[in-house]
C-alpha positions in Angstrom: 37.8 215.8 -42.7 35.6 218.4 -44.0 35.5 221.9 -42.4 32.5 223.0 -39.7 30.7 225.3 -41.2 31.3 228.9 -39.7 30.3 230.7 -36.7 27.8 233.1 -37.9 29.4 235.8 -34.6 33.0 235.0 -36.0 35.1 237.1 -38.8 35.1 235.0 -42.0 38.6 234.9 -43.1 39.4 235.1 -46.7 43.0 235.6 -47.2 43.4 233.6 -50.7 39.8 234.3 -52.0 40.8 238.4 -51.7 44.2 237.7 -53.7 42.8 235.6 -56.1 40.4 238.5 -56.8 43.0 240.7 -57.4 44.5 238.5 -60.0 40.7 237.9 -61.5 40.4 242.3 -61.7 43.6 242.1 -63.4 42.7 240.0 -66.1 39.3 239.8 -66.4 36.9 243.0 -66.9 35.1 243.1 -64.0 36.8 240.0 -61.8 34.2 237.6 -63.4 32.1 236.3 -66.5 28.9 237.1 -65.0 28.2 241.1 -63.8 25.5 238.9 -61.6 28.8 236.8 -59.8 31.3 240.3 -59.3 32.5 241.0 -56.1 30.7 244.3 -55.9 27.8 242.0 -55.4 29.3 241.1 -52.1 30.4 243.0 -49.0 33.7 243.9 -49.5 36.6 241.4 -48.6 34.1 239.0 -48.0 33.4 237.4 -52.0 34.4 233.9 -52.1 36.3 232.4 -55.1 35.1 228.8 -55.1 37.3 225.7 -55.3 34.5 223.0 -56.1 31.1 222.2 -55.2 29.3 218.4 -54.7 25.4 218.9 -54.0 24.4 221.6 -52.0 27.7 222.5 -50.7 30.6 224.2 -52.3 34.1 225.1 -51.2 36.0 227.9 -51.2 40.3 228.1 -52.2 40.3 228.8 -47.9 38.5 226.0 -47.0 35.5 227.2 -46.1 32.2 225.3 -46.4 28.6 227.0 -47.9 25.5 225.9 -48.2 24.9 227.6 -51.3 21.7 229.0 -52.8 21.0 230.3 -56.3 23.7 227.9 -57.9 25.2 229.0 -61.0 22.6 231.5 -61.3 19.8 229.4 -60.8 21.6 226.4 -64.1 22.5 224.3 -61.2 18.8 222.6 -59.9 20.2 219.5 -59.0 23.0 220.3 -57.3 26.7 220.3 -57.9 27.9 216.9 -59.8 24.7 215.1 -59.9 25.8 211.7 -60.7 23.0 211.2 -63.1 24.3 214.2 -65.7 28.3 213.3 -64.5 27.8 210.0 -65.9 26.1 210.7 -68.9 28.5 213.7 -70.0 31.2 210.8 -69.1 29.7 208.6 -71.9 30.0 211.4 -74.8 33.6 212.5 -74.2 35.0 209.3 -75.1 33.0 209.7 -78.5 34.4 213.2 -79.2 32.5 216.2 -78.9 31.7 218.1 -81.9 32.0 217.1 -85.5 31.5 218.7 -88.9 27.9 217.4 -89.4 25.3 216.8 -86.9 25.5 213.5 -84.8 22.5 212.0 -83.7 23.0 213.4 -80.2 20.9 216.2 -81.6 18.1 214.4 -83.1 18.1 212.1 -79.8 18.0 215.7 -77.6 15.5 217.5 -79.8 12.4 214.5 -79.4 13.7 214.1 -75.7 13.1 218.1 -75.3 9.9 217.9 -77.4 8.8 215.3 -75.5 9.0 217.3 -72.2 7.9 220.3 -73.6 4.9 219.3 -75.8 3.8 222.7 -76.5 6.2 223.3 -79.2 6.6 221.5 -82.4 10.6 222.0 -83.3 13.5 223.1 -81.3 17.1 224.6 -81.7 19.9 224.4 -79.4 22.4 227.0 -78.2 24.9 227.8 -75.3 23.7 230.7 -73.8 20.2 232.1 -73.2 21.1 235.6 -75.2 21.5 233.8 -78.0 18.4 231.6 -78.2 16.3 235.3 -77.2 18.1 237.8 -79.5 16.8 234.4 -82.1 13.5 235.0 -81.1 13.4 238.3 -81.6 14.8 238.1 -85.1 12.2 235.6 -85.9 9.5 237.3 -84.9 10.6 240.3 -87.1 11.0 238.5 -90.1 7.5 236.8 -89.8 5.8 240.0 -89.2 8.1 242.4 -91.1 8.0 244.8 -88.2 10.3 246.8 -86.0 10.0 247.3 -83.2 10.3 244.5 -80.0 7.6 244.9 -76.6 9.4 244.2 -73.7 8.1 243.4 -70.3 9.5 246.0 -68.3 9.3 244.5 -64.9 11.6 241.4 -65.6 15.2 241.9 -64.8 17.0 240.4 -68.1 16.6 239.1 -71.3 19.7 239.1 -73.3 23.1 240.9 -73.7 22.0 241.8 -77.2 21.7 245.9 -78.0 17.8 245.5 -78.0 17.4 244.8 -74.8 20.8 246.3 -72.8 19.8 249.8 -74.3 17.3 249.8 -72.2 19.2 249.2 -69.0 21.4 252.3 -67.4 24.6 250.3 -68.7 23.9 251.1 -72.6 27.2 253.0 -73.0 28.2 251.5 -77.0 24.8 251.3 -77.9 23.4 253.8 -80.6 20.2 255.6 -79.1 18.5 254.9 -83.0 18.4 250.9 -81.6 16.8 252.2 -78.5 14.2 253.6 -79.8 13.0 250.0 -81.6 12.3 248.9 -78.1 9.7 249.2 -75.9 7.9 248.3 -72.4 4.8 247.2 -70.9 4.2 246.1 -67.5 3.5 242.8 -66.2 0.0 241.8 -64.9 -1.8 244.6 -66.9 -3.6 243.9 -70.3 -5.1 247.4 -70.6 -1.6 249.0 -70.8 -0.2 246.5 -72.9 -3.3 247.1 -75.3 -2.9 250.7 -75.1 0.6 249.9 -76.4 -0.1 247.8 -79.7 -2.9 250.1 -80.7 -0.2 253.3 -80.4 2.3 251.8 -82.5 -0.3 249.8 -84.4 1.3 247.3 -87.0 4.8 248.1 -85.4 5.6 245.7 -82.9 6.9 242.2 -84.3 6.9 240.9 -80.4 5.3 241.0 -77.0 8.5 238.9 -74.7 8.0 238.3 -71.1 8.7 236.2 -68.5 5.2 233.9 -67.9 6.0 233.9 -64.5 8.7 235.3 -61.4 8.2 236.8 -58.4 4.3 236.8 -58.2 1.4 234.3 -60.1 0.0 235.7 -63.4 -2.9 237.3 -62.4 -5.8 235.2 -63.3 -6.7 235.3 -67.1 -3.5 237.3 -67.9 -1.4 235.1 -70.0 -4.4 233.5 -71.4 -5.2 237.4 -72.2 -1.7 237.9 -73.7 -2.1 235.6 -76.0 -5.7 237.1 -77.5 -3.8 240.2 -78.0 -1.2 239.2 -79.6 -3.1 237.2 -81.6 -5.5 240.4 -82.4 -2.5 242.4 -83.0 -0.7 240.1 -85.3 2.2 240.0 -83.2 4.5 237.1 -81.9 4.0 235.9 -78.1 7.7 235.1 -76.8 8.1 233.3 -73.5 11.2 233.6 -72.2 11.4 230.2 -69.5 14.9 230.6 -68.8 14.0 231.0 -65.2 10.4 229.0 -65.1 11.7 226.3 -67.0 11.7 222.8 -65.1 11.1 225.2 -61.9 7.9 225.7 -62.4 7.3 222.6 -64.2 9.0 219.8 -66.7 7.1 221.7 -69.2 8.0 225.2 -68.2 5.4 228.3 -67.0 3.7 227.1 -70.5 3.1 223.5 -69.1 1.5 224.9 -65.7 -0.3 227.6 -66.9 -1.8 226.4 -70.0 -1.0 228.9 -72.5 1.1 228.1 -75.3 3.5 230.8 -76.4 4.4 231.4 -80.4 8.2 231.0 -79.2 10.1 230.5 -75.9 13.7 230.1 -74.7 14.9 227.8 -72.3 18.6 227.2 -70.3 19.6 227.4 -66.4 18.5 224.4 -65.1 18.1 222.5 -68.6 22.0 221.8 -68.6 22.4 221.6 -64.7 25.6 223.9 -64.9 26.5 222.8 -68.6 26.1 225.2 -71.0 23.1 224.7 -73.6 20.0 226.7 -74.1 16.9 226.2 -76.3 14.8 227.9 -78.5 11.7 226.5 -79.4 8.1 227.3 -80.9 5.6 226.6 -83.5 7.0 224.9 -86.9 5.6 227.6 -89.0 7.7 230.1 -87.4 10.8 227.9 -86.6 11.2 226.5 -90.3 12.0 230.0 -91.4 15.2 229.5 -90.0 15.6 226.1 -91.8 15.5 224.7 -95.7 12.2 223.8 -96.0 10.1 226.7 -96.6 9.8 229.5 -100.0 10.3 232.6 -98.3 13.5 234.7 -97.1 15.8 232.8 -95.1 16.4 233.9 -91.5 19.6 233.5 -90.1 18.4 232.3 -86.7 20.7 230.6 -84.7 24.2 228.7 -86.2 26.7 228.3 -83.3 29.9 226.2 -83.7 29.4 224.8 -80.0 26.1 225.0 -79.7 25.7 221.1 -80.4 28.5 219.7 -78.5 27.2 216.4 -77.4 28.0 216.4 -74.0 26.0 219.5 -73.0 23.4 217.6 -75.3 23.6 214.5 -73.1 23.8 216.3 -69.5 20.3 218.2 -70.6 18.7 214.6 -71.7 19.9 213.8 -67.7 18.4 216.5 -66.7 15.0 215.8 -68.2 15.4 212.2 -67.0 15.8 212.9 -63.5 13.5 216.0 -63.3 10.7 213.8 -64.7 11.7 210.5 -63.1 12.5 211.8 -59.6 9.8 214.4 -59.4 12.5 217.2 -58.7 10.3 220.1 -59.3 7.7 219.2 -56.5 10.9 218.6 -54.5 12.1 222.0 -55.3 8.7 223.5 -54.0 8.9 221.4 -51.1 12.5 222.4 -50.1 11.1 225.9 -50.8 8.3 226.0 -48.7 10.4 224.9 -45.6 13.1 227.2 -45.9 10.2 230.2 -46.8 8.4 229.3 -43.6 11.3 229.2 -41.3 13.0 232.4 -42.2 9.5 234.1 -41.7 9.7 232.5 -38.4 12.9 234.0 -37.7 12.8 237.2 -39.3 9.1 237.7 -37.2 10.9 236.2 -33.5 13.6 238.8 -34.2 11.2 241.8 -34.9 12.3 242.0 -38.3 9.2 240.0 -40.0 8.8 243.9 -42.0 11.8 244.4 -43.3 13.3 241.3 -44.3 11.0 240.0 -46.8 11.0 236.6 -48.9 9.3 236.5 -52.3 8.4 234.3 -55.2 7.3 230.8 -56.5 8.9 228.4 -53.8 11.3 227.0 -56.0 12.4 230.3 -56.7 12.5 232.3 -53.9 14.3 235.8 -53.7 14.3 238.0 -50.4 14.1 241.7 -50.1 15.7 243.7 -47.5 14.7 247.0 -46.3 15.3 250.0 -44.3 13.9 251.3 -41.1 11.8 253.4 -43.4 10.2 250.4 -45.4 12.8 251.2 -48.5 14.9 248.9 -50.2 18.0 249.0 -48.6 21.7 248.1 -50.5 23.3 248.9 -46.9 20.9 246.4 -45.3 21.3 243.6 -47.7 24.7 243.9 -47.0 24.5 243.5 -43.4 22.6 240.2 -43.9 24.9 239.0 -46.4 27.7 239.5 -44.5 26.1 237.5 -41.2 24.9 234.6 -44.0 28.5 234.3 -45.3 30.1 234.1 -41.8 27.4 231.4 -40.7 28.1 229.1 -43.9 25.5 230.4 -46.3 26.0 231.9 -49.9 22.9 233.2 -50.5 22.7 235.8 -52.8 18.8 234.5 -53.2 16.9 231.6 -51.4 16.8 229.9 -54.7 17.0 226.0 -53.6 18.5 223.0 -55.8 16.8 219.2 -55.2 20.3 218.5 -53.2 19.5 220.3 -50.2 18.7 218.0 -47.4 16.2 219.0 -44.2 19.8 219.5 -42.3 20.5 222.4 -45.1 17.4 224.1 -44.3 17.4 224.0 -40.3 21.1 224.9 -40.7 20.3 228.1 -42.9 17.2 229.2 -40.6 19.7 229.3 -37.5 22.0 231.4 -39.7 19.3 233.6 -40.9 17.7 234.1 -36.9 21.2 235.4 -36.0 21.4 238.3 -38.8 18.1 239.0 -37.9 18.9 239.8 -34.6 21.7 242.0 -36.1 19.7 243.4 -38.4 17.2 244.4 -35.4 20.0 246.1 -33.6 21.1 248.2 -37.0 17.5 249.0 -37.4 17.0 250.3 -33.6 19.7 252.5 -34.2 18.4 253.4 -37.7 22.2 253.2 -39.4 23.2 249.7 -40.3 27.0 251.3 -41.3 28.7 250.1 -37.7 27.9 246.6 -39.1 28.9 246.9 -42.6 32.8 247.0 -42.2 33.0 248.6 -46.0 31.2 249.8 -48.8 27.5 248.1 -49.6 26.7 245.5 -52.1 25.7 247.2 -55.3 23.0 246.7 -58.3 24.0 245.2 -60.8 22.8 247.8 -63.6 24.0 251.1 -62.9 25.4 253.7 -65.4 28.9 254.2 -63.3 31.4 251.8 -61.6 
């Protein structure tokens, strides 16, 4: 029998997870393979180590069950071990996963992707978003002969490669000369972007941005960027790692009707299996191929980029989304959750301090202190009480496996957490409710 969800009022017992975290740190820098999964992102001694997941629930190695949000950093949008995806993967595993020549699965996966994202003309698969987005930047530089990259300063992450990481507080190990080739523009401000393109006339190879994130694009903004890119001769690149499938099956470009030159997809594409995609206009993409007369571009060449089982997973994900209306379900679940959380916050007197933001399919929350400023200590307090109540929620990003009962339970736990939040606000000090150091931002210069 599955253990019951923990009561929000009692301390969460994690002795095995704490021991496992020590082993992780002894062997793996940071104790995790993704900084956003590090135990510094969770309250002290309350970072569960996961045993397994099914649907919208995960279990830690101590036997605690959680309703999970933001699954796999937004990658598991159908829920864990989704039967259609697992069956597609199993069919390929018995046939071999990687060969010395392309498999038929590769062309089938490309055909399926381009049918799902008809604004693209060619696609190449890889294993992670960083490689795909860096390949887009390299292609833009080759096509334009220009050195500089302009990226949106309001979006948190594009790649692990130097052209982006050099712009963050974690720029150690990246030569300053490389940083000078990356410039930034603000989201939603066409005038500022045009000023940047004019200041660096004929130097900027591409504009890189997420087409939408926690706010909708202002009316005409994406079309305006398209016009600016055309007029200044640079490549427009949409990072659709998050918006792909969650905004529409064809991504934000399909929803808003603005076609970039290149776009990159990942996360939801594989429902947890490692697959990403670079897609775009044939005239650009073919520069990384064999049917052109110009200099060759080393676009993407990965040993594992076309593993058959990951491509099978991607095809199953796309089929599930289109046949079962998954995007619409994600929005409906998110709307129900957002309304419930806002009501719970308002009824406990913290409606101005716990804010739910973003598109319904991609909800995040902000924790503000008594002065209305973003606060890591208040985030820590909130996370502690969510975890104790059986809700694992670094964000409120939903998966389609959530049920109405899961949402209702989450709202109940949020209400209990908000009651404690109110006590801390009244005291103007959350410290007594933290039981340890506060959580920390991912991008910071010092440990």
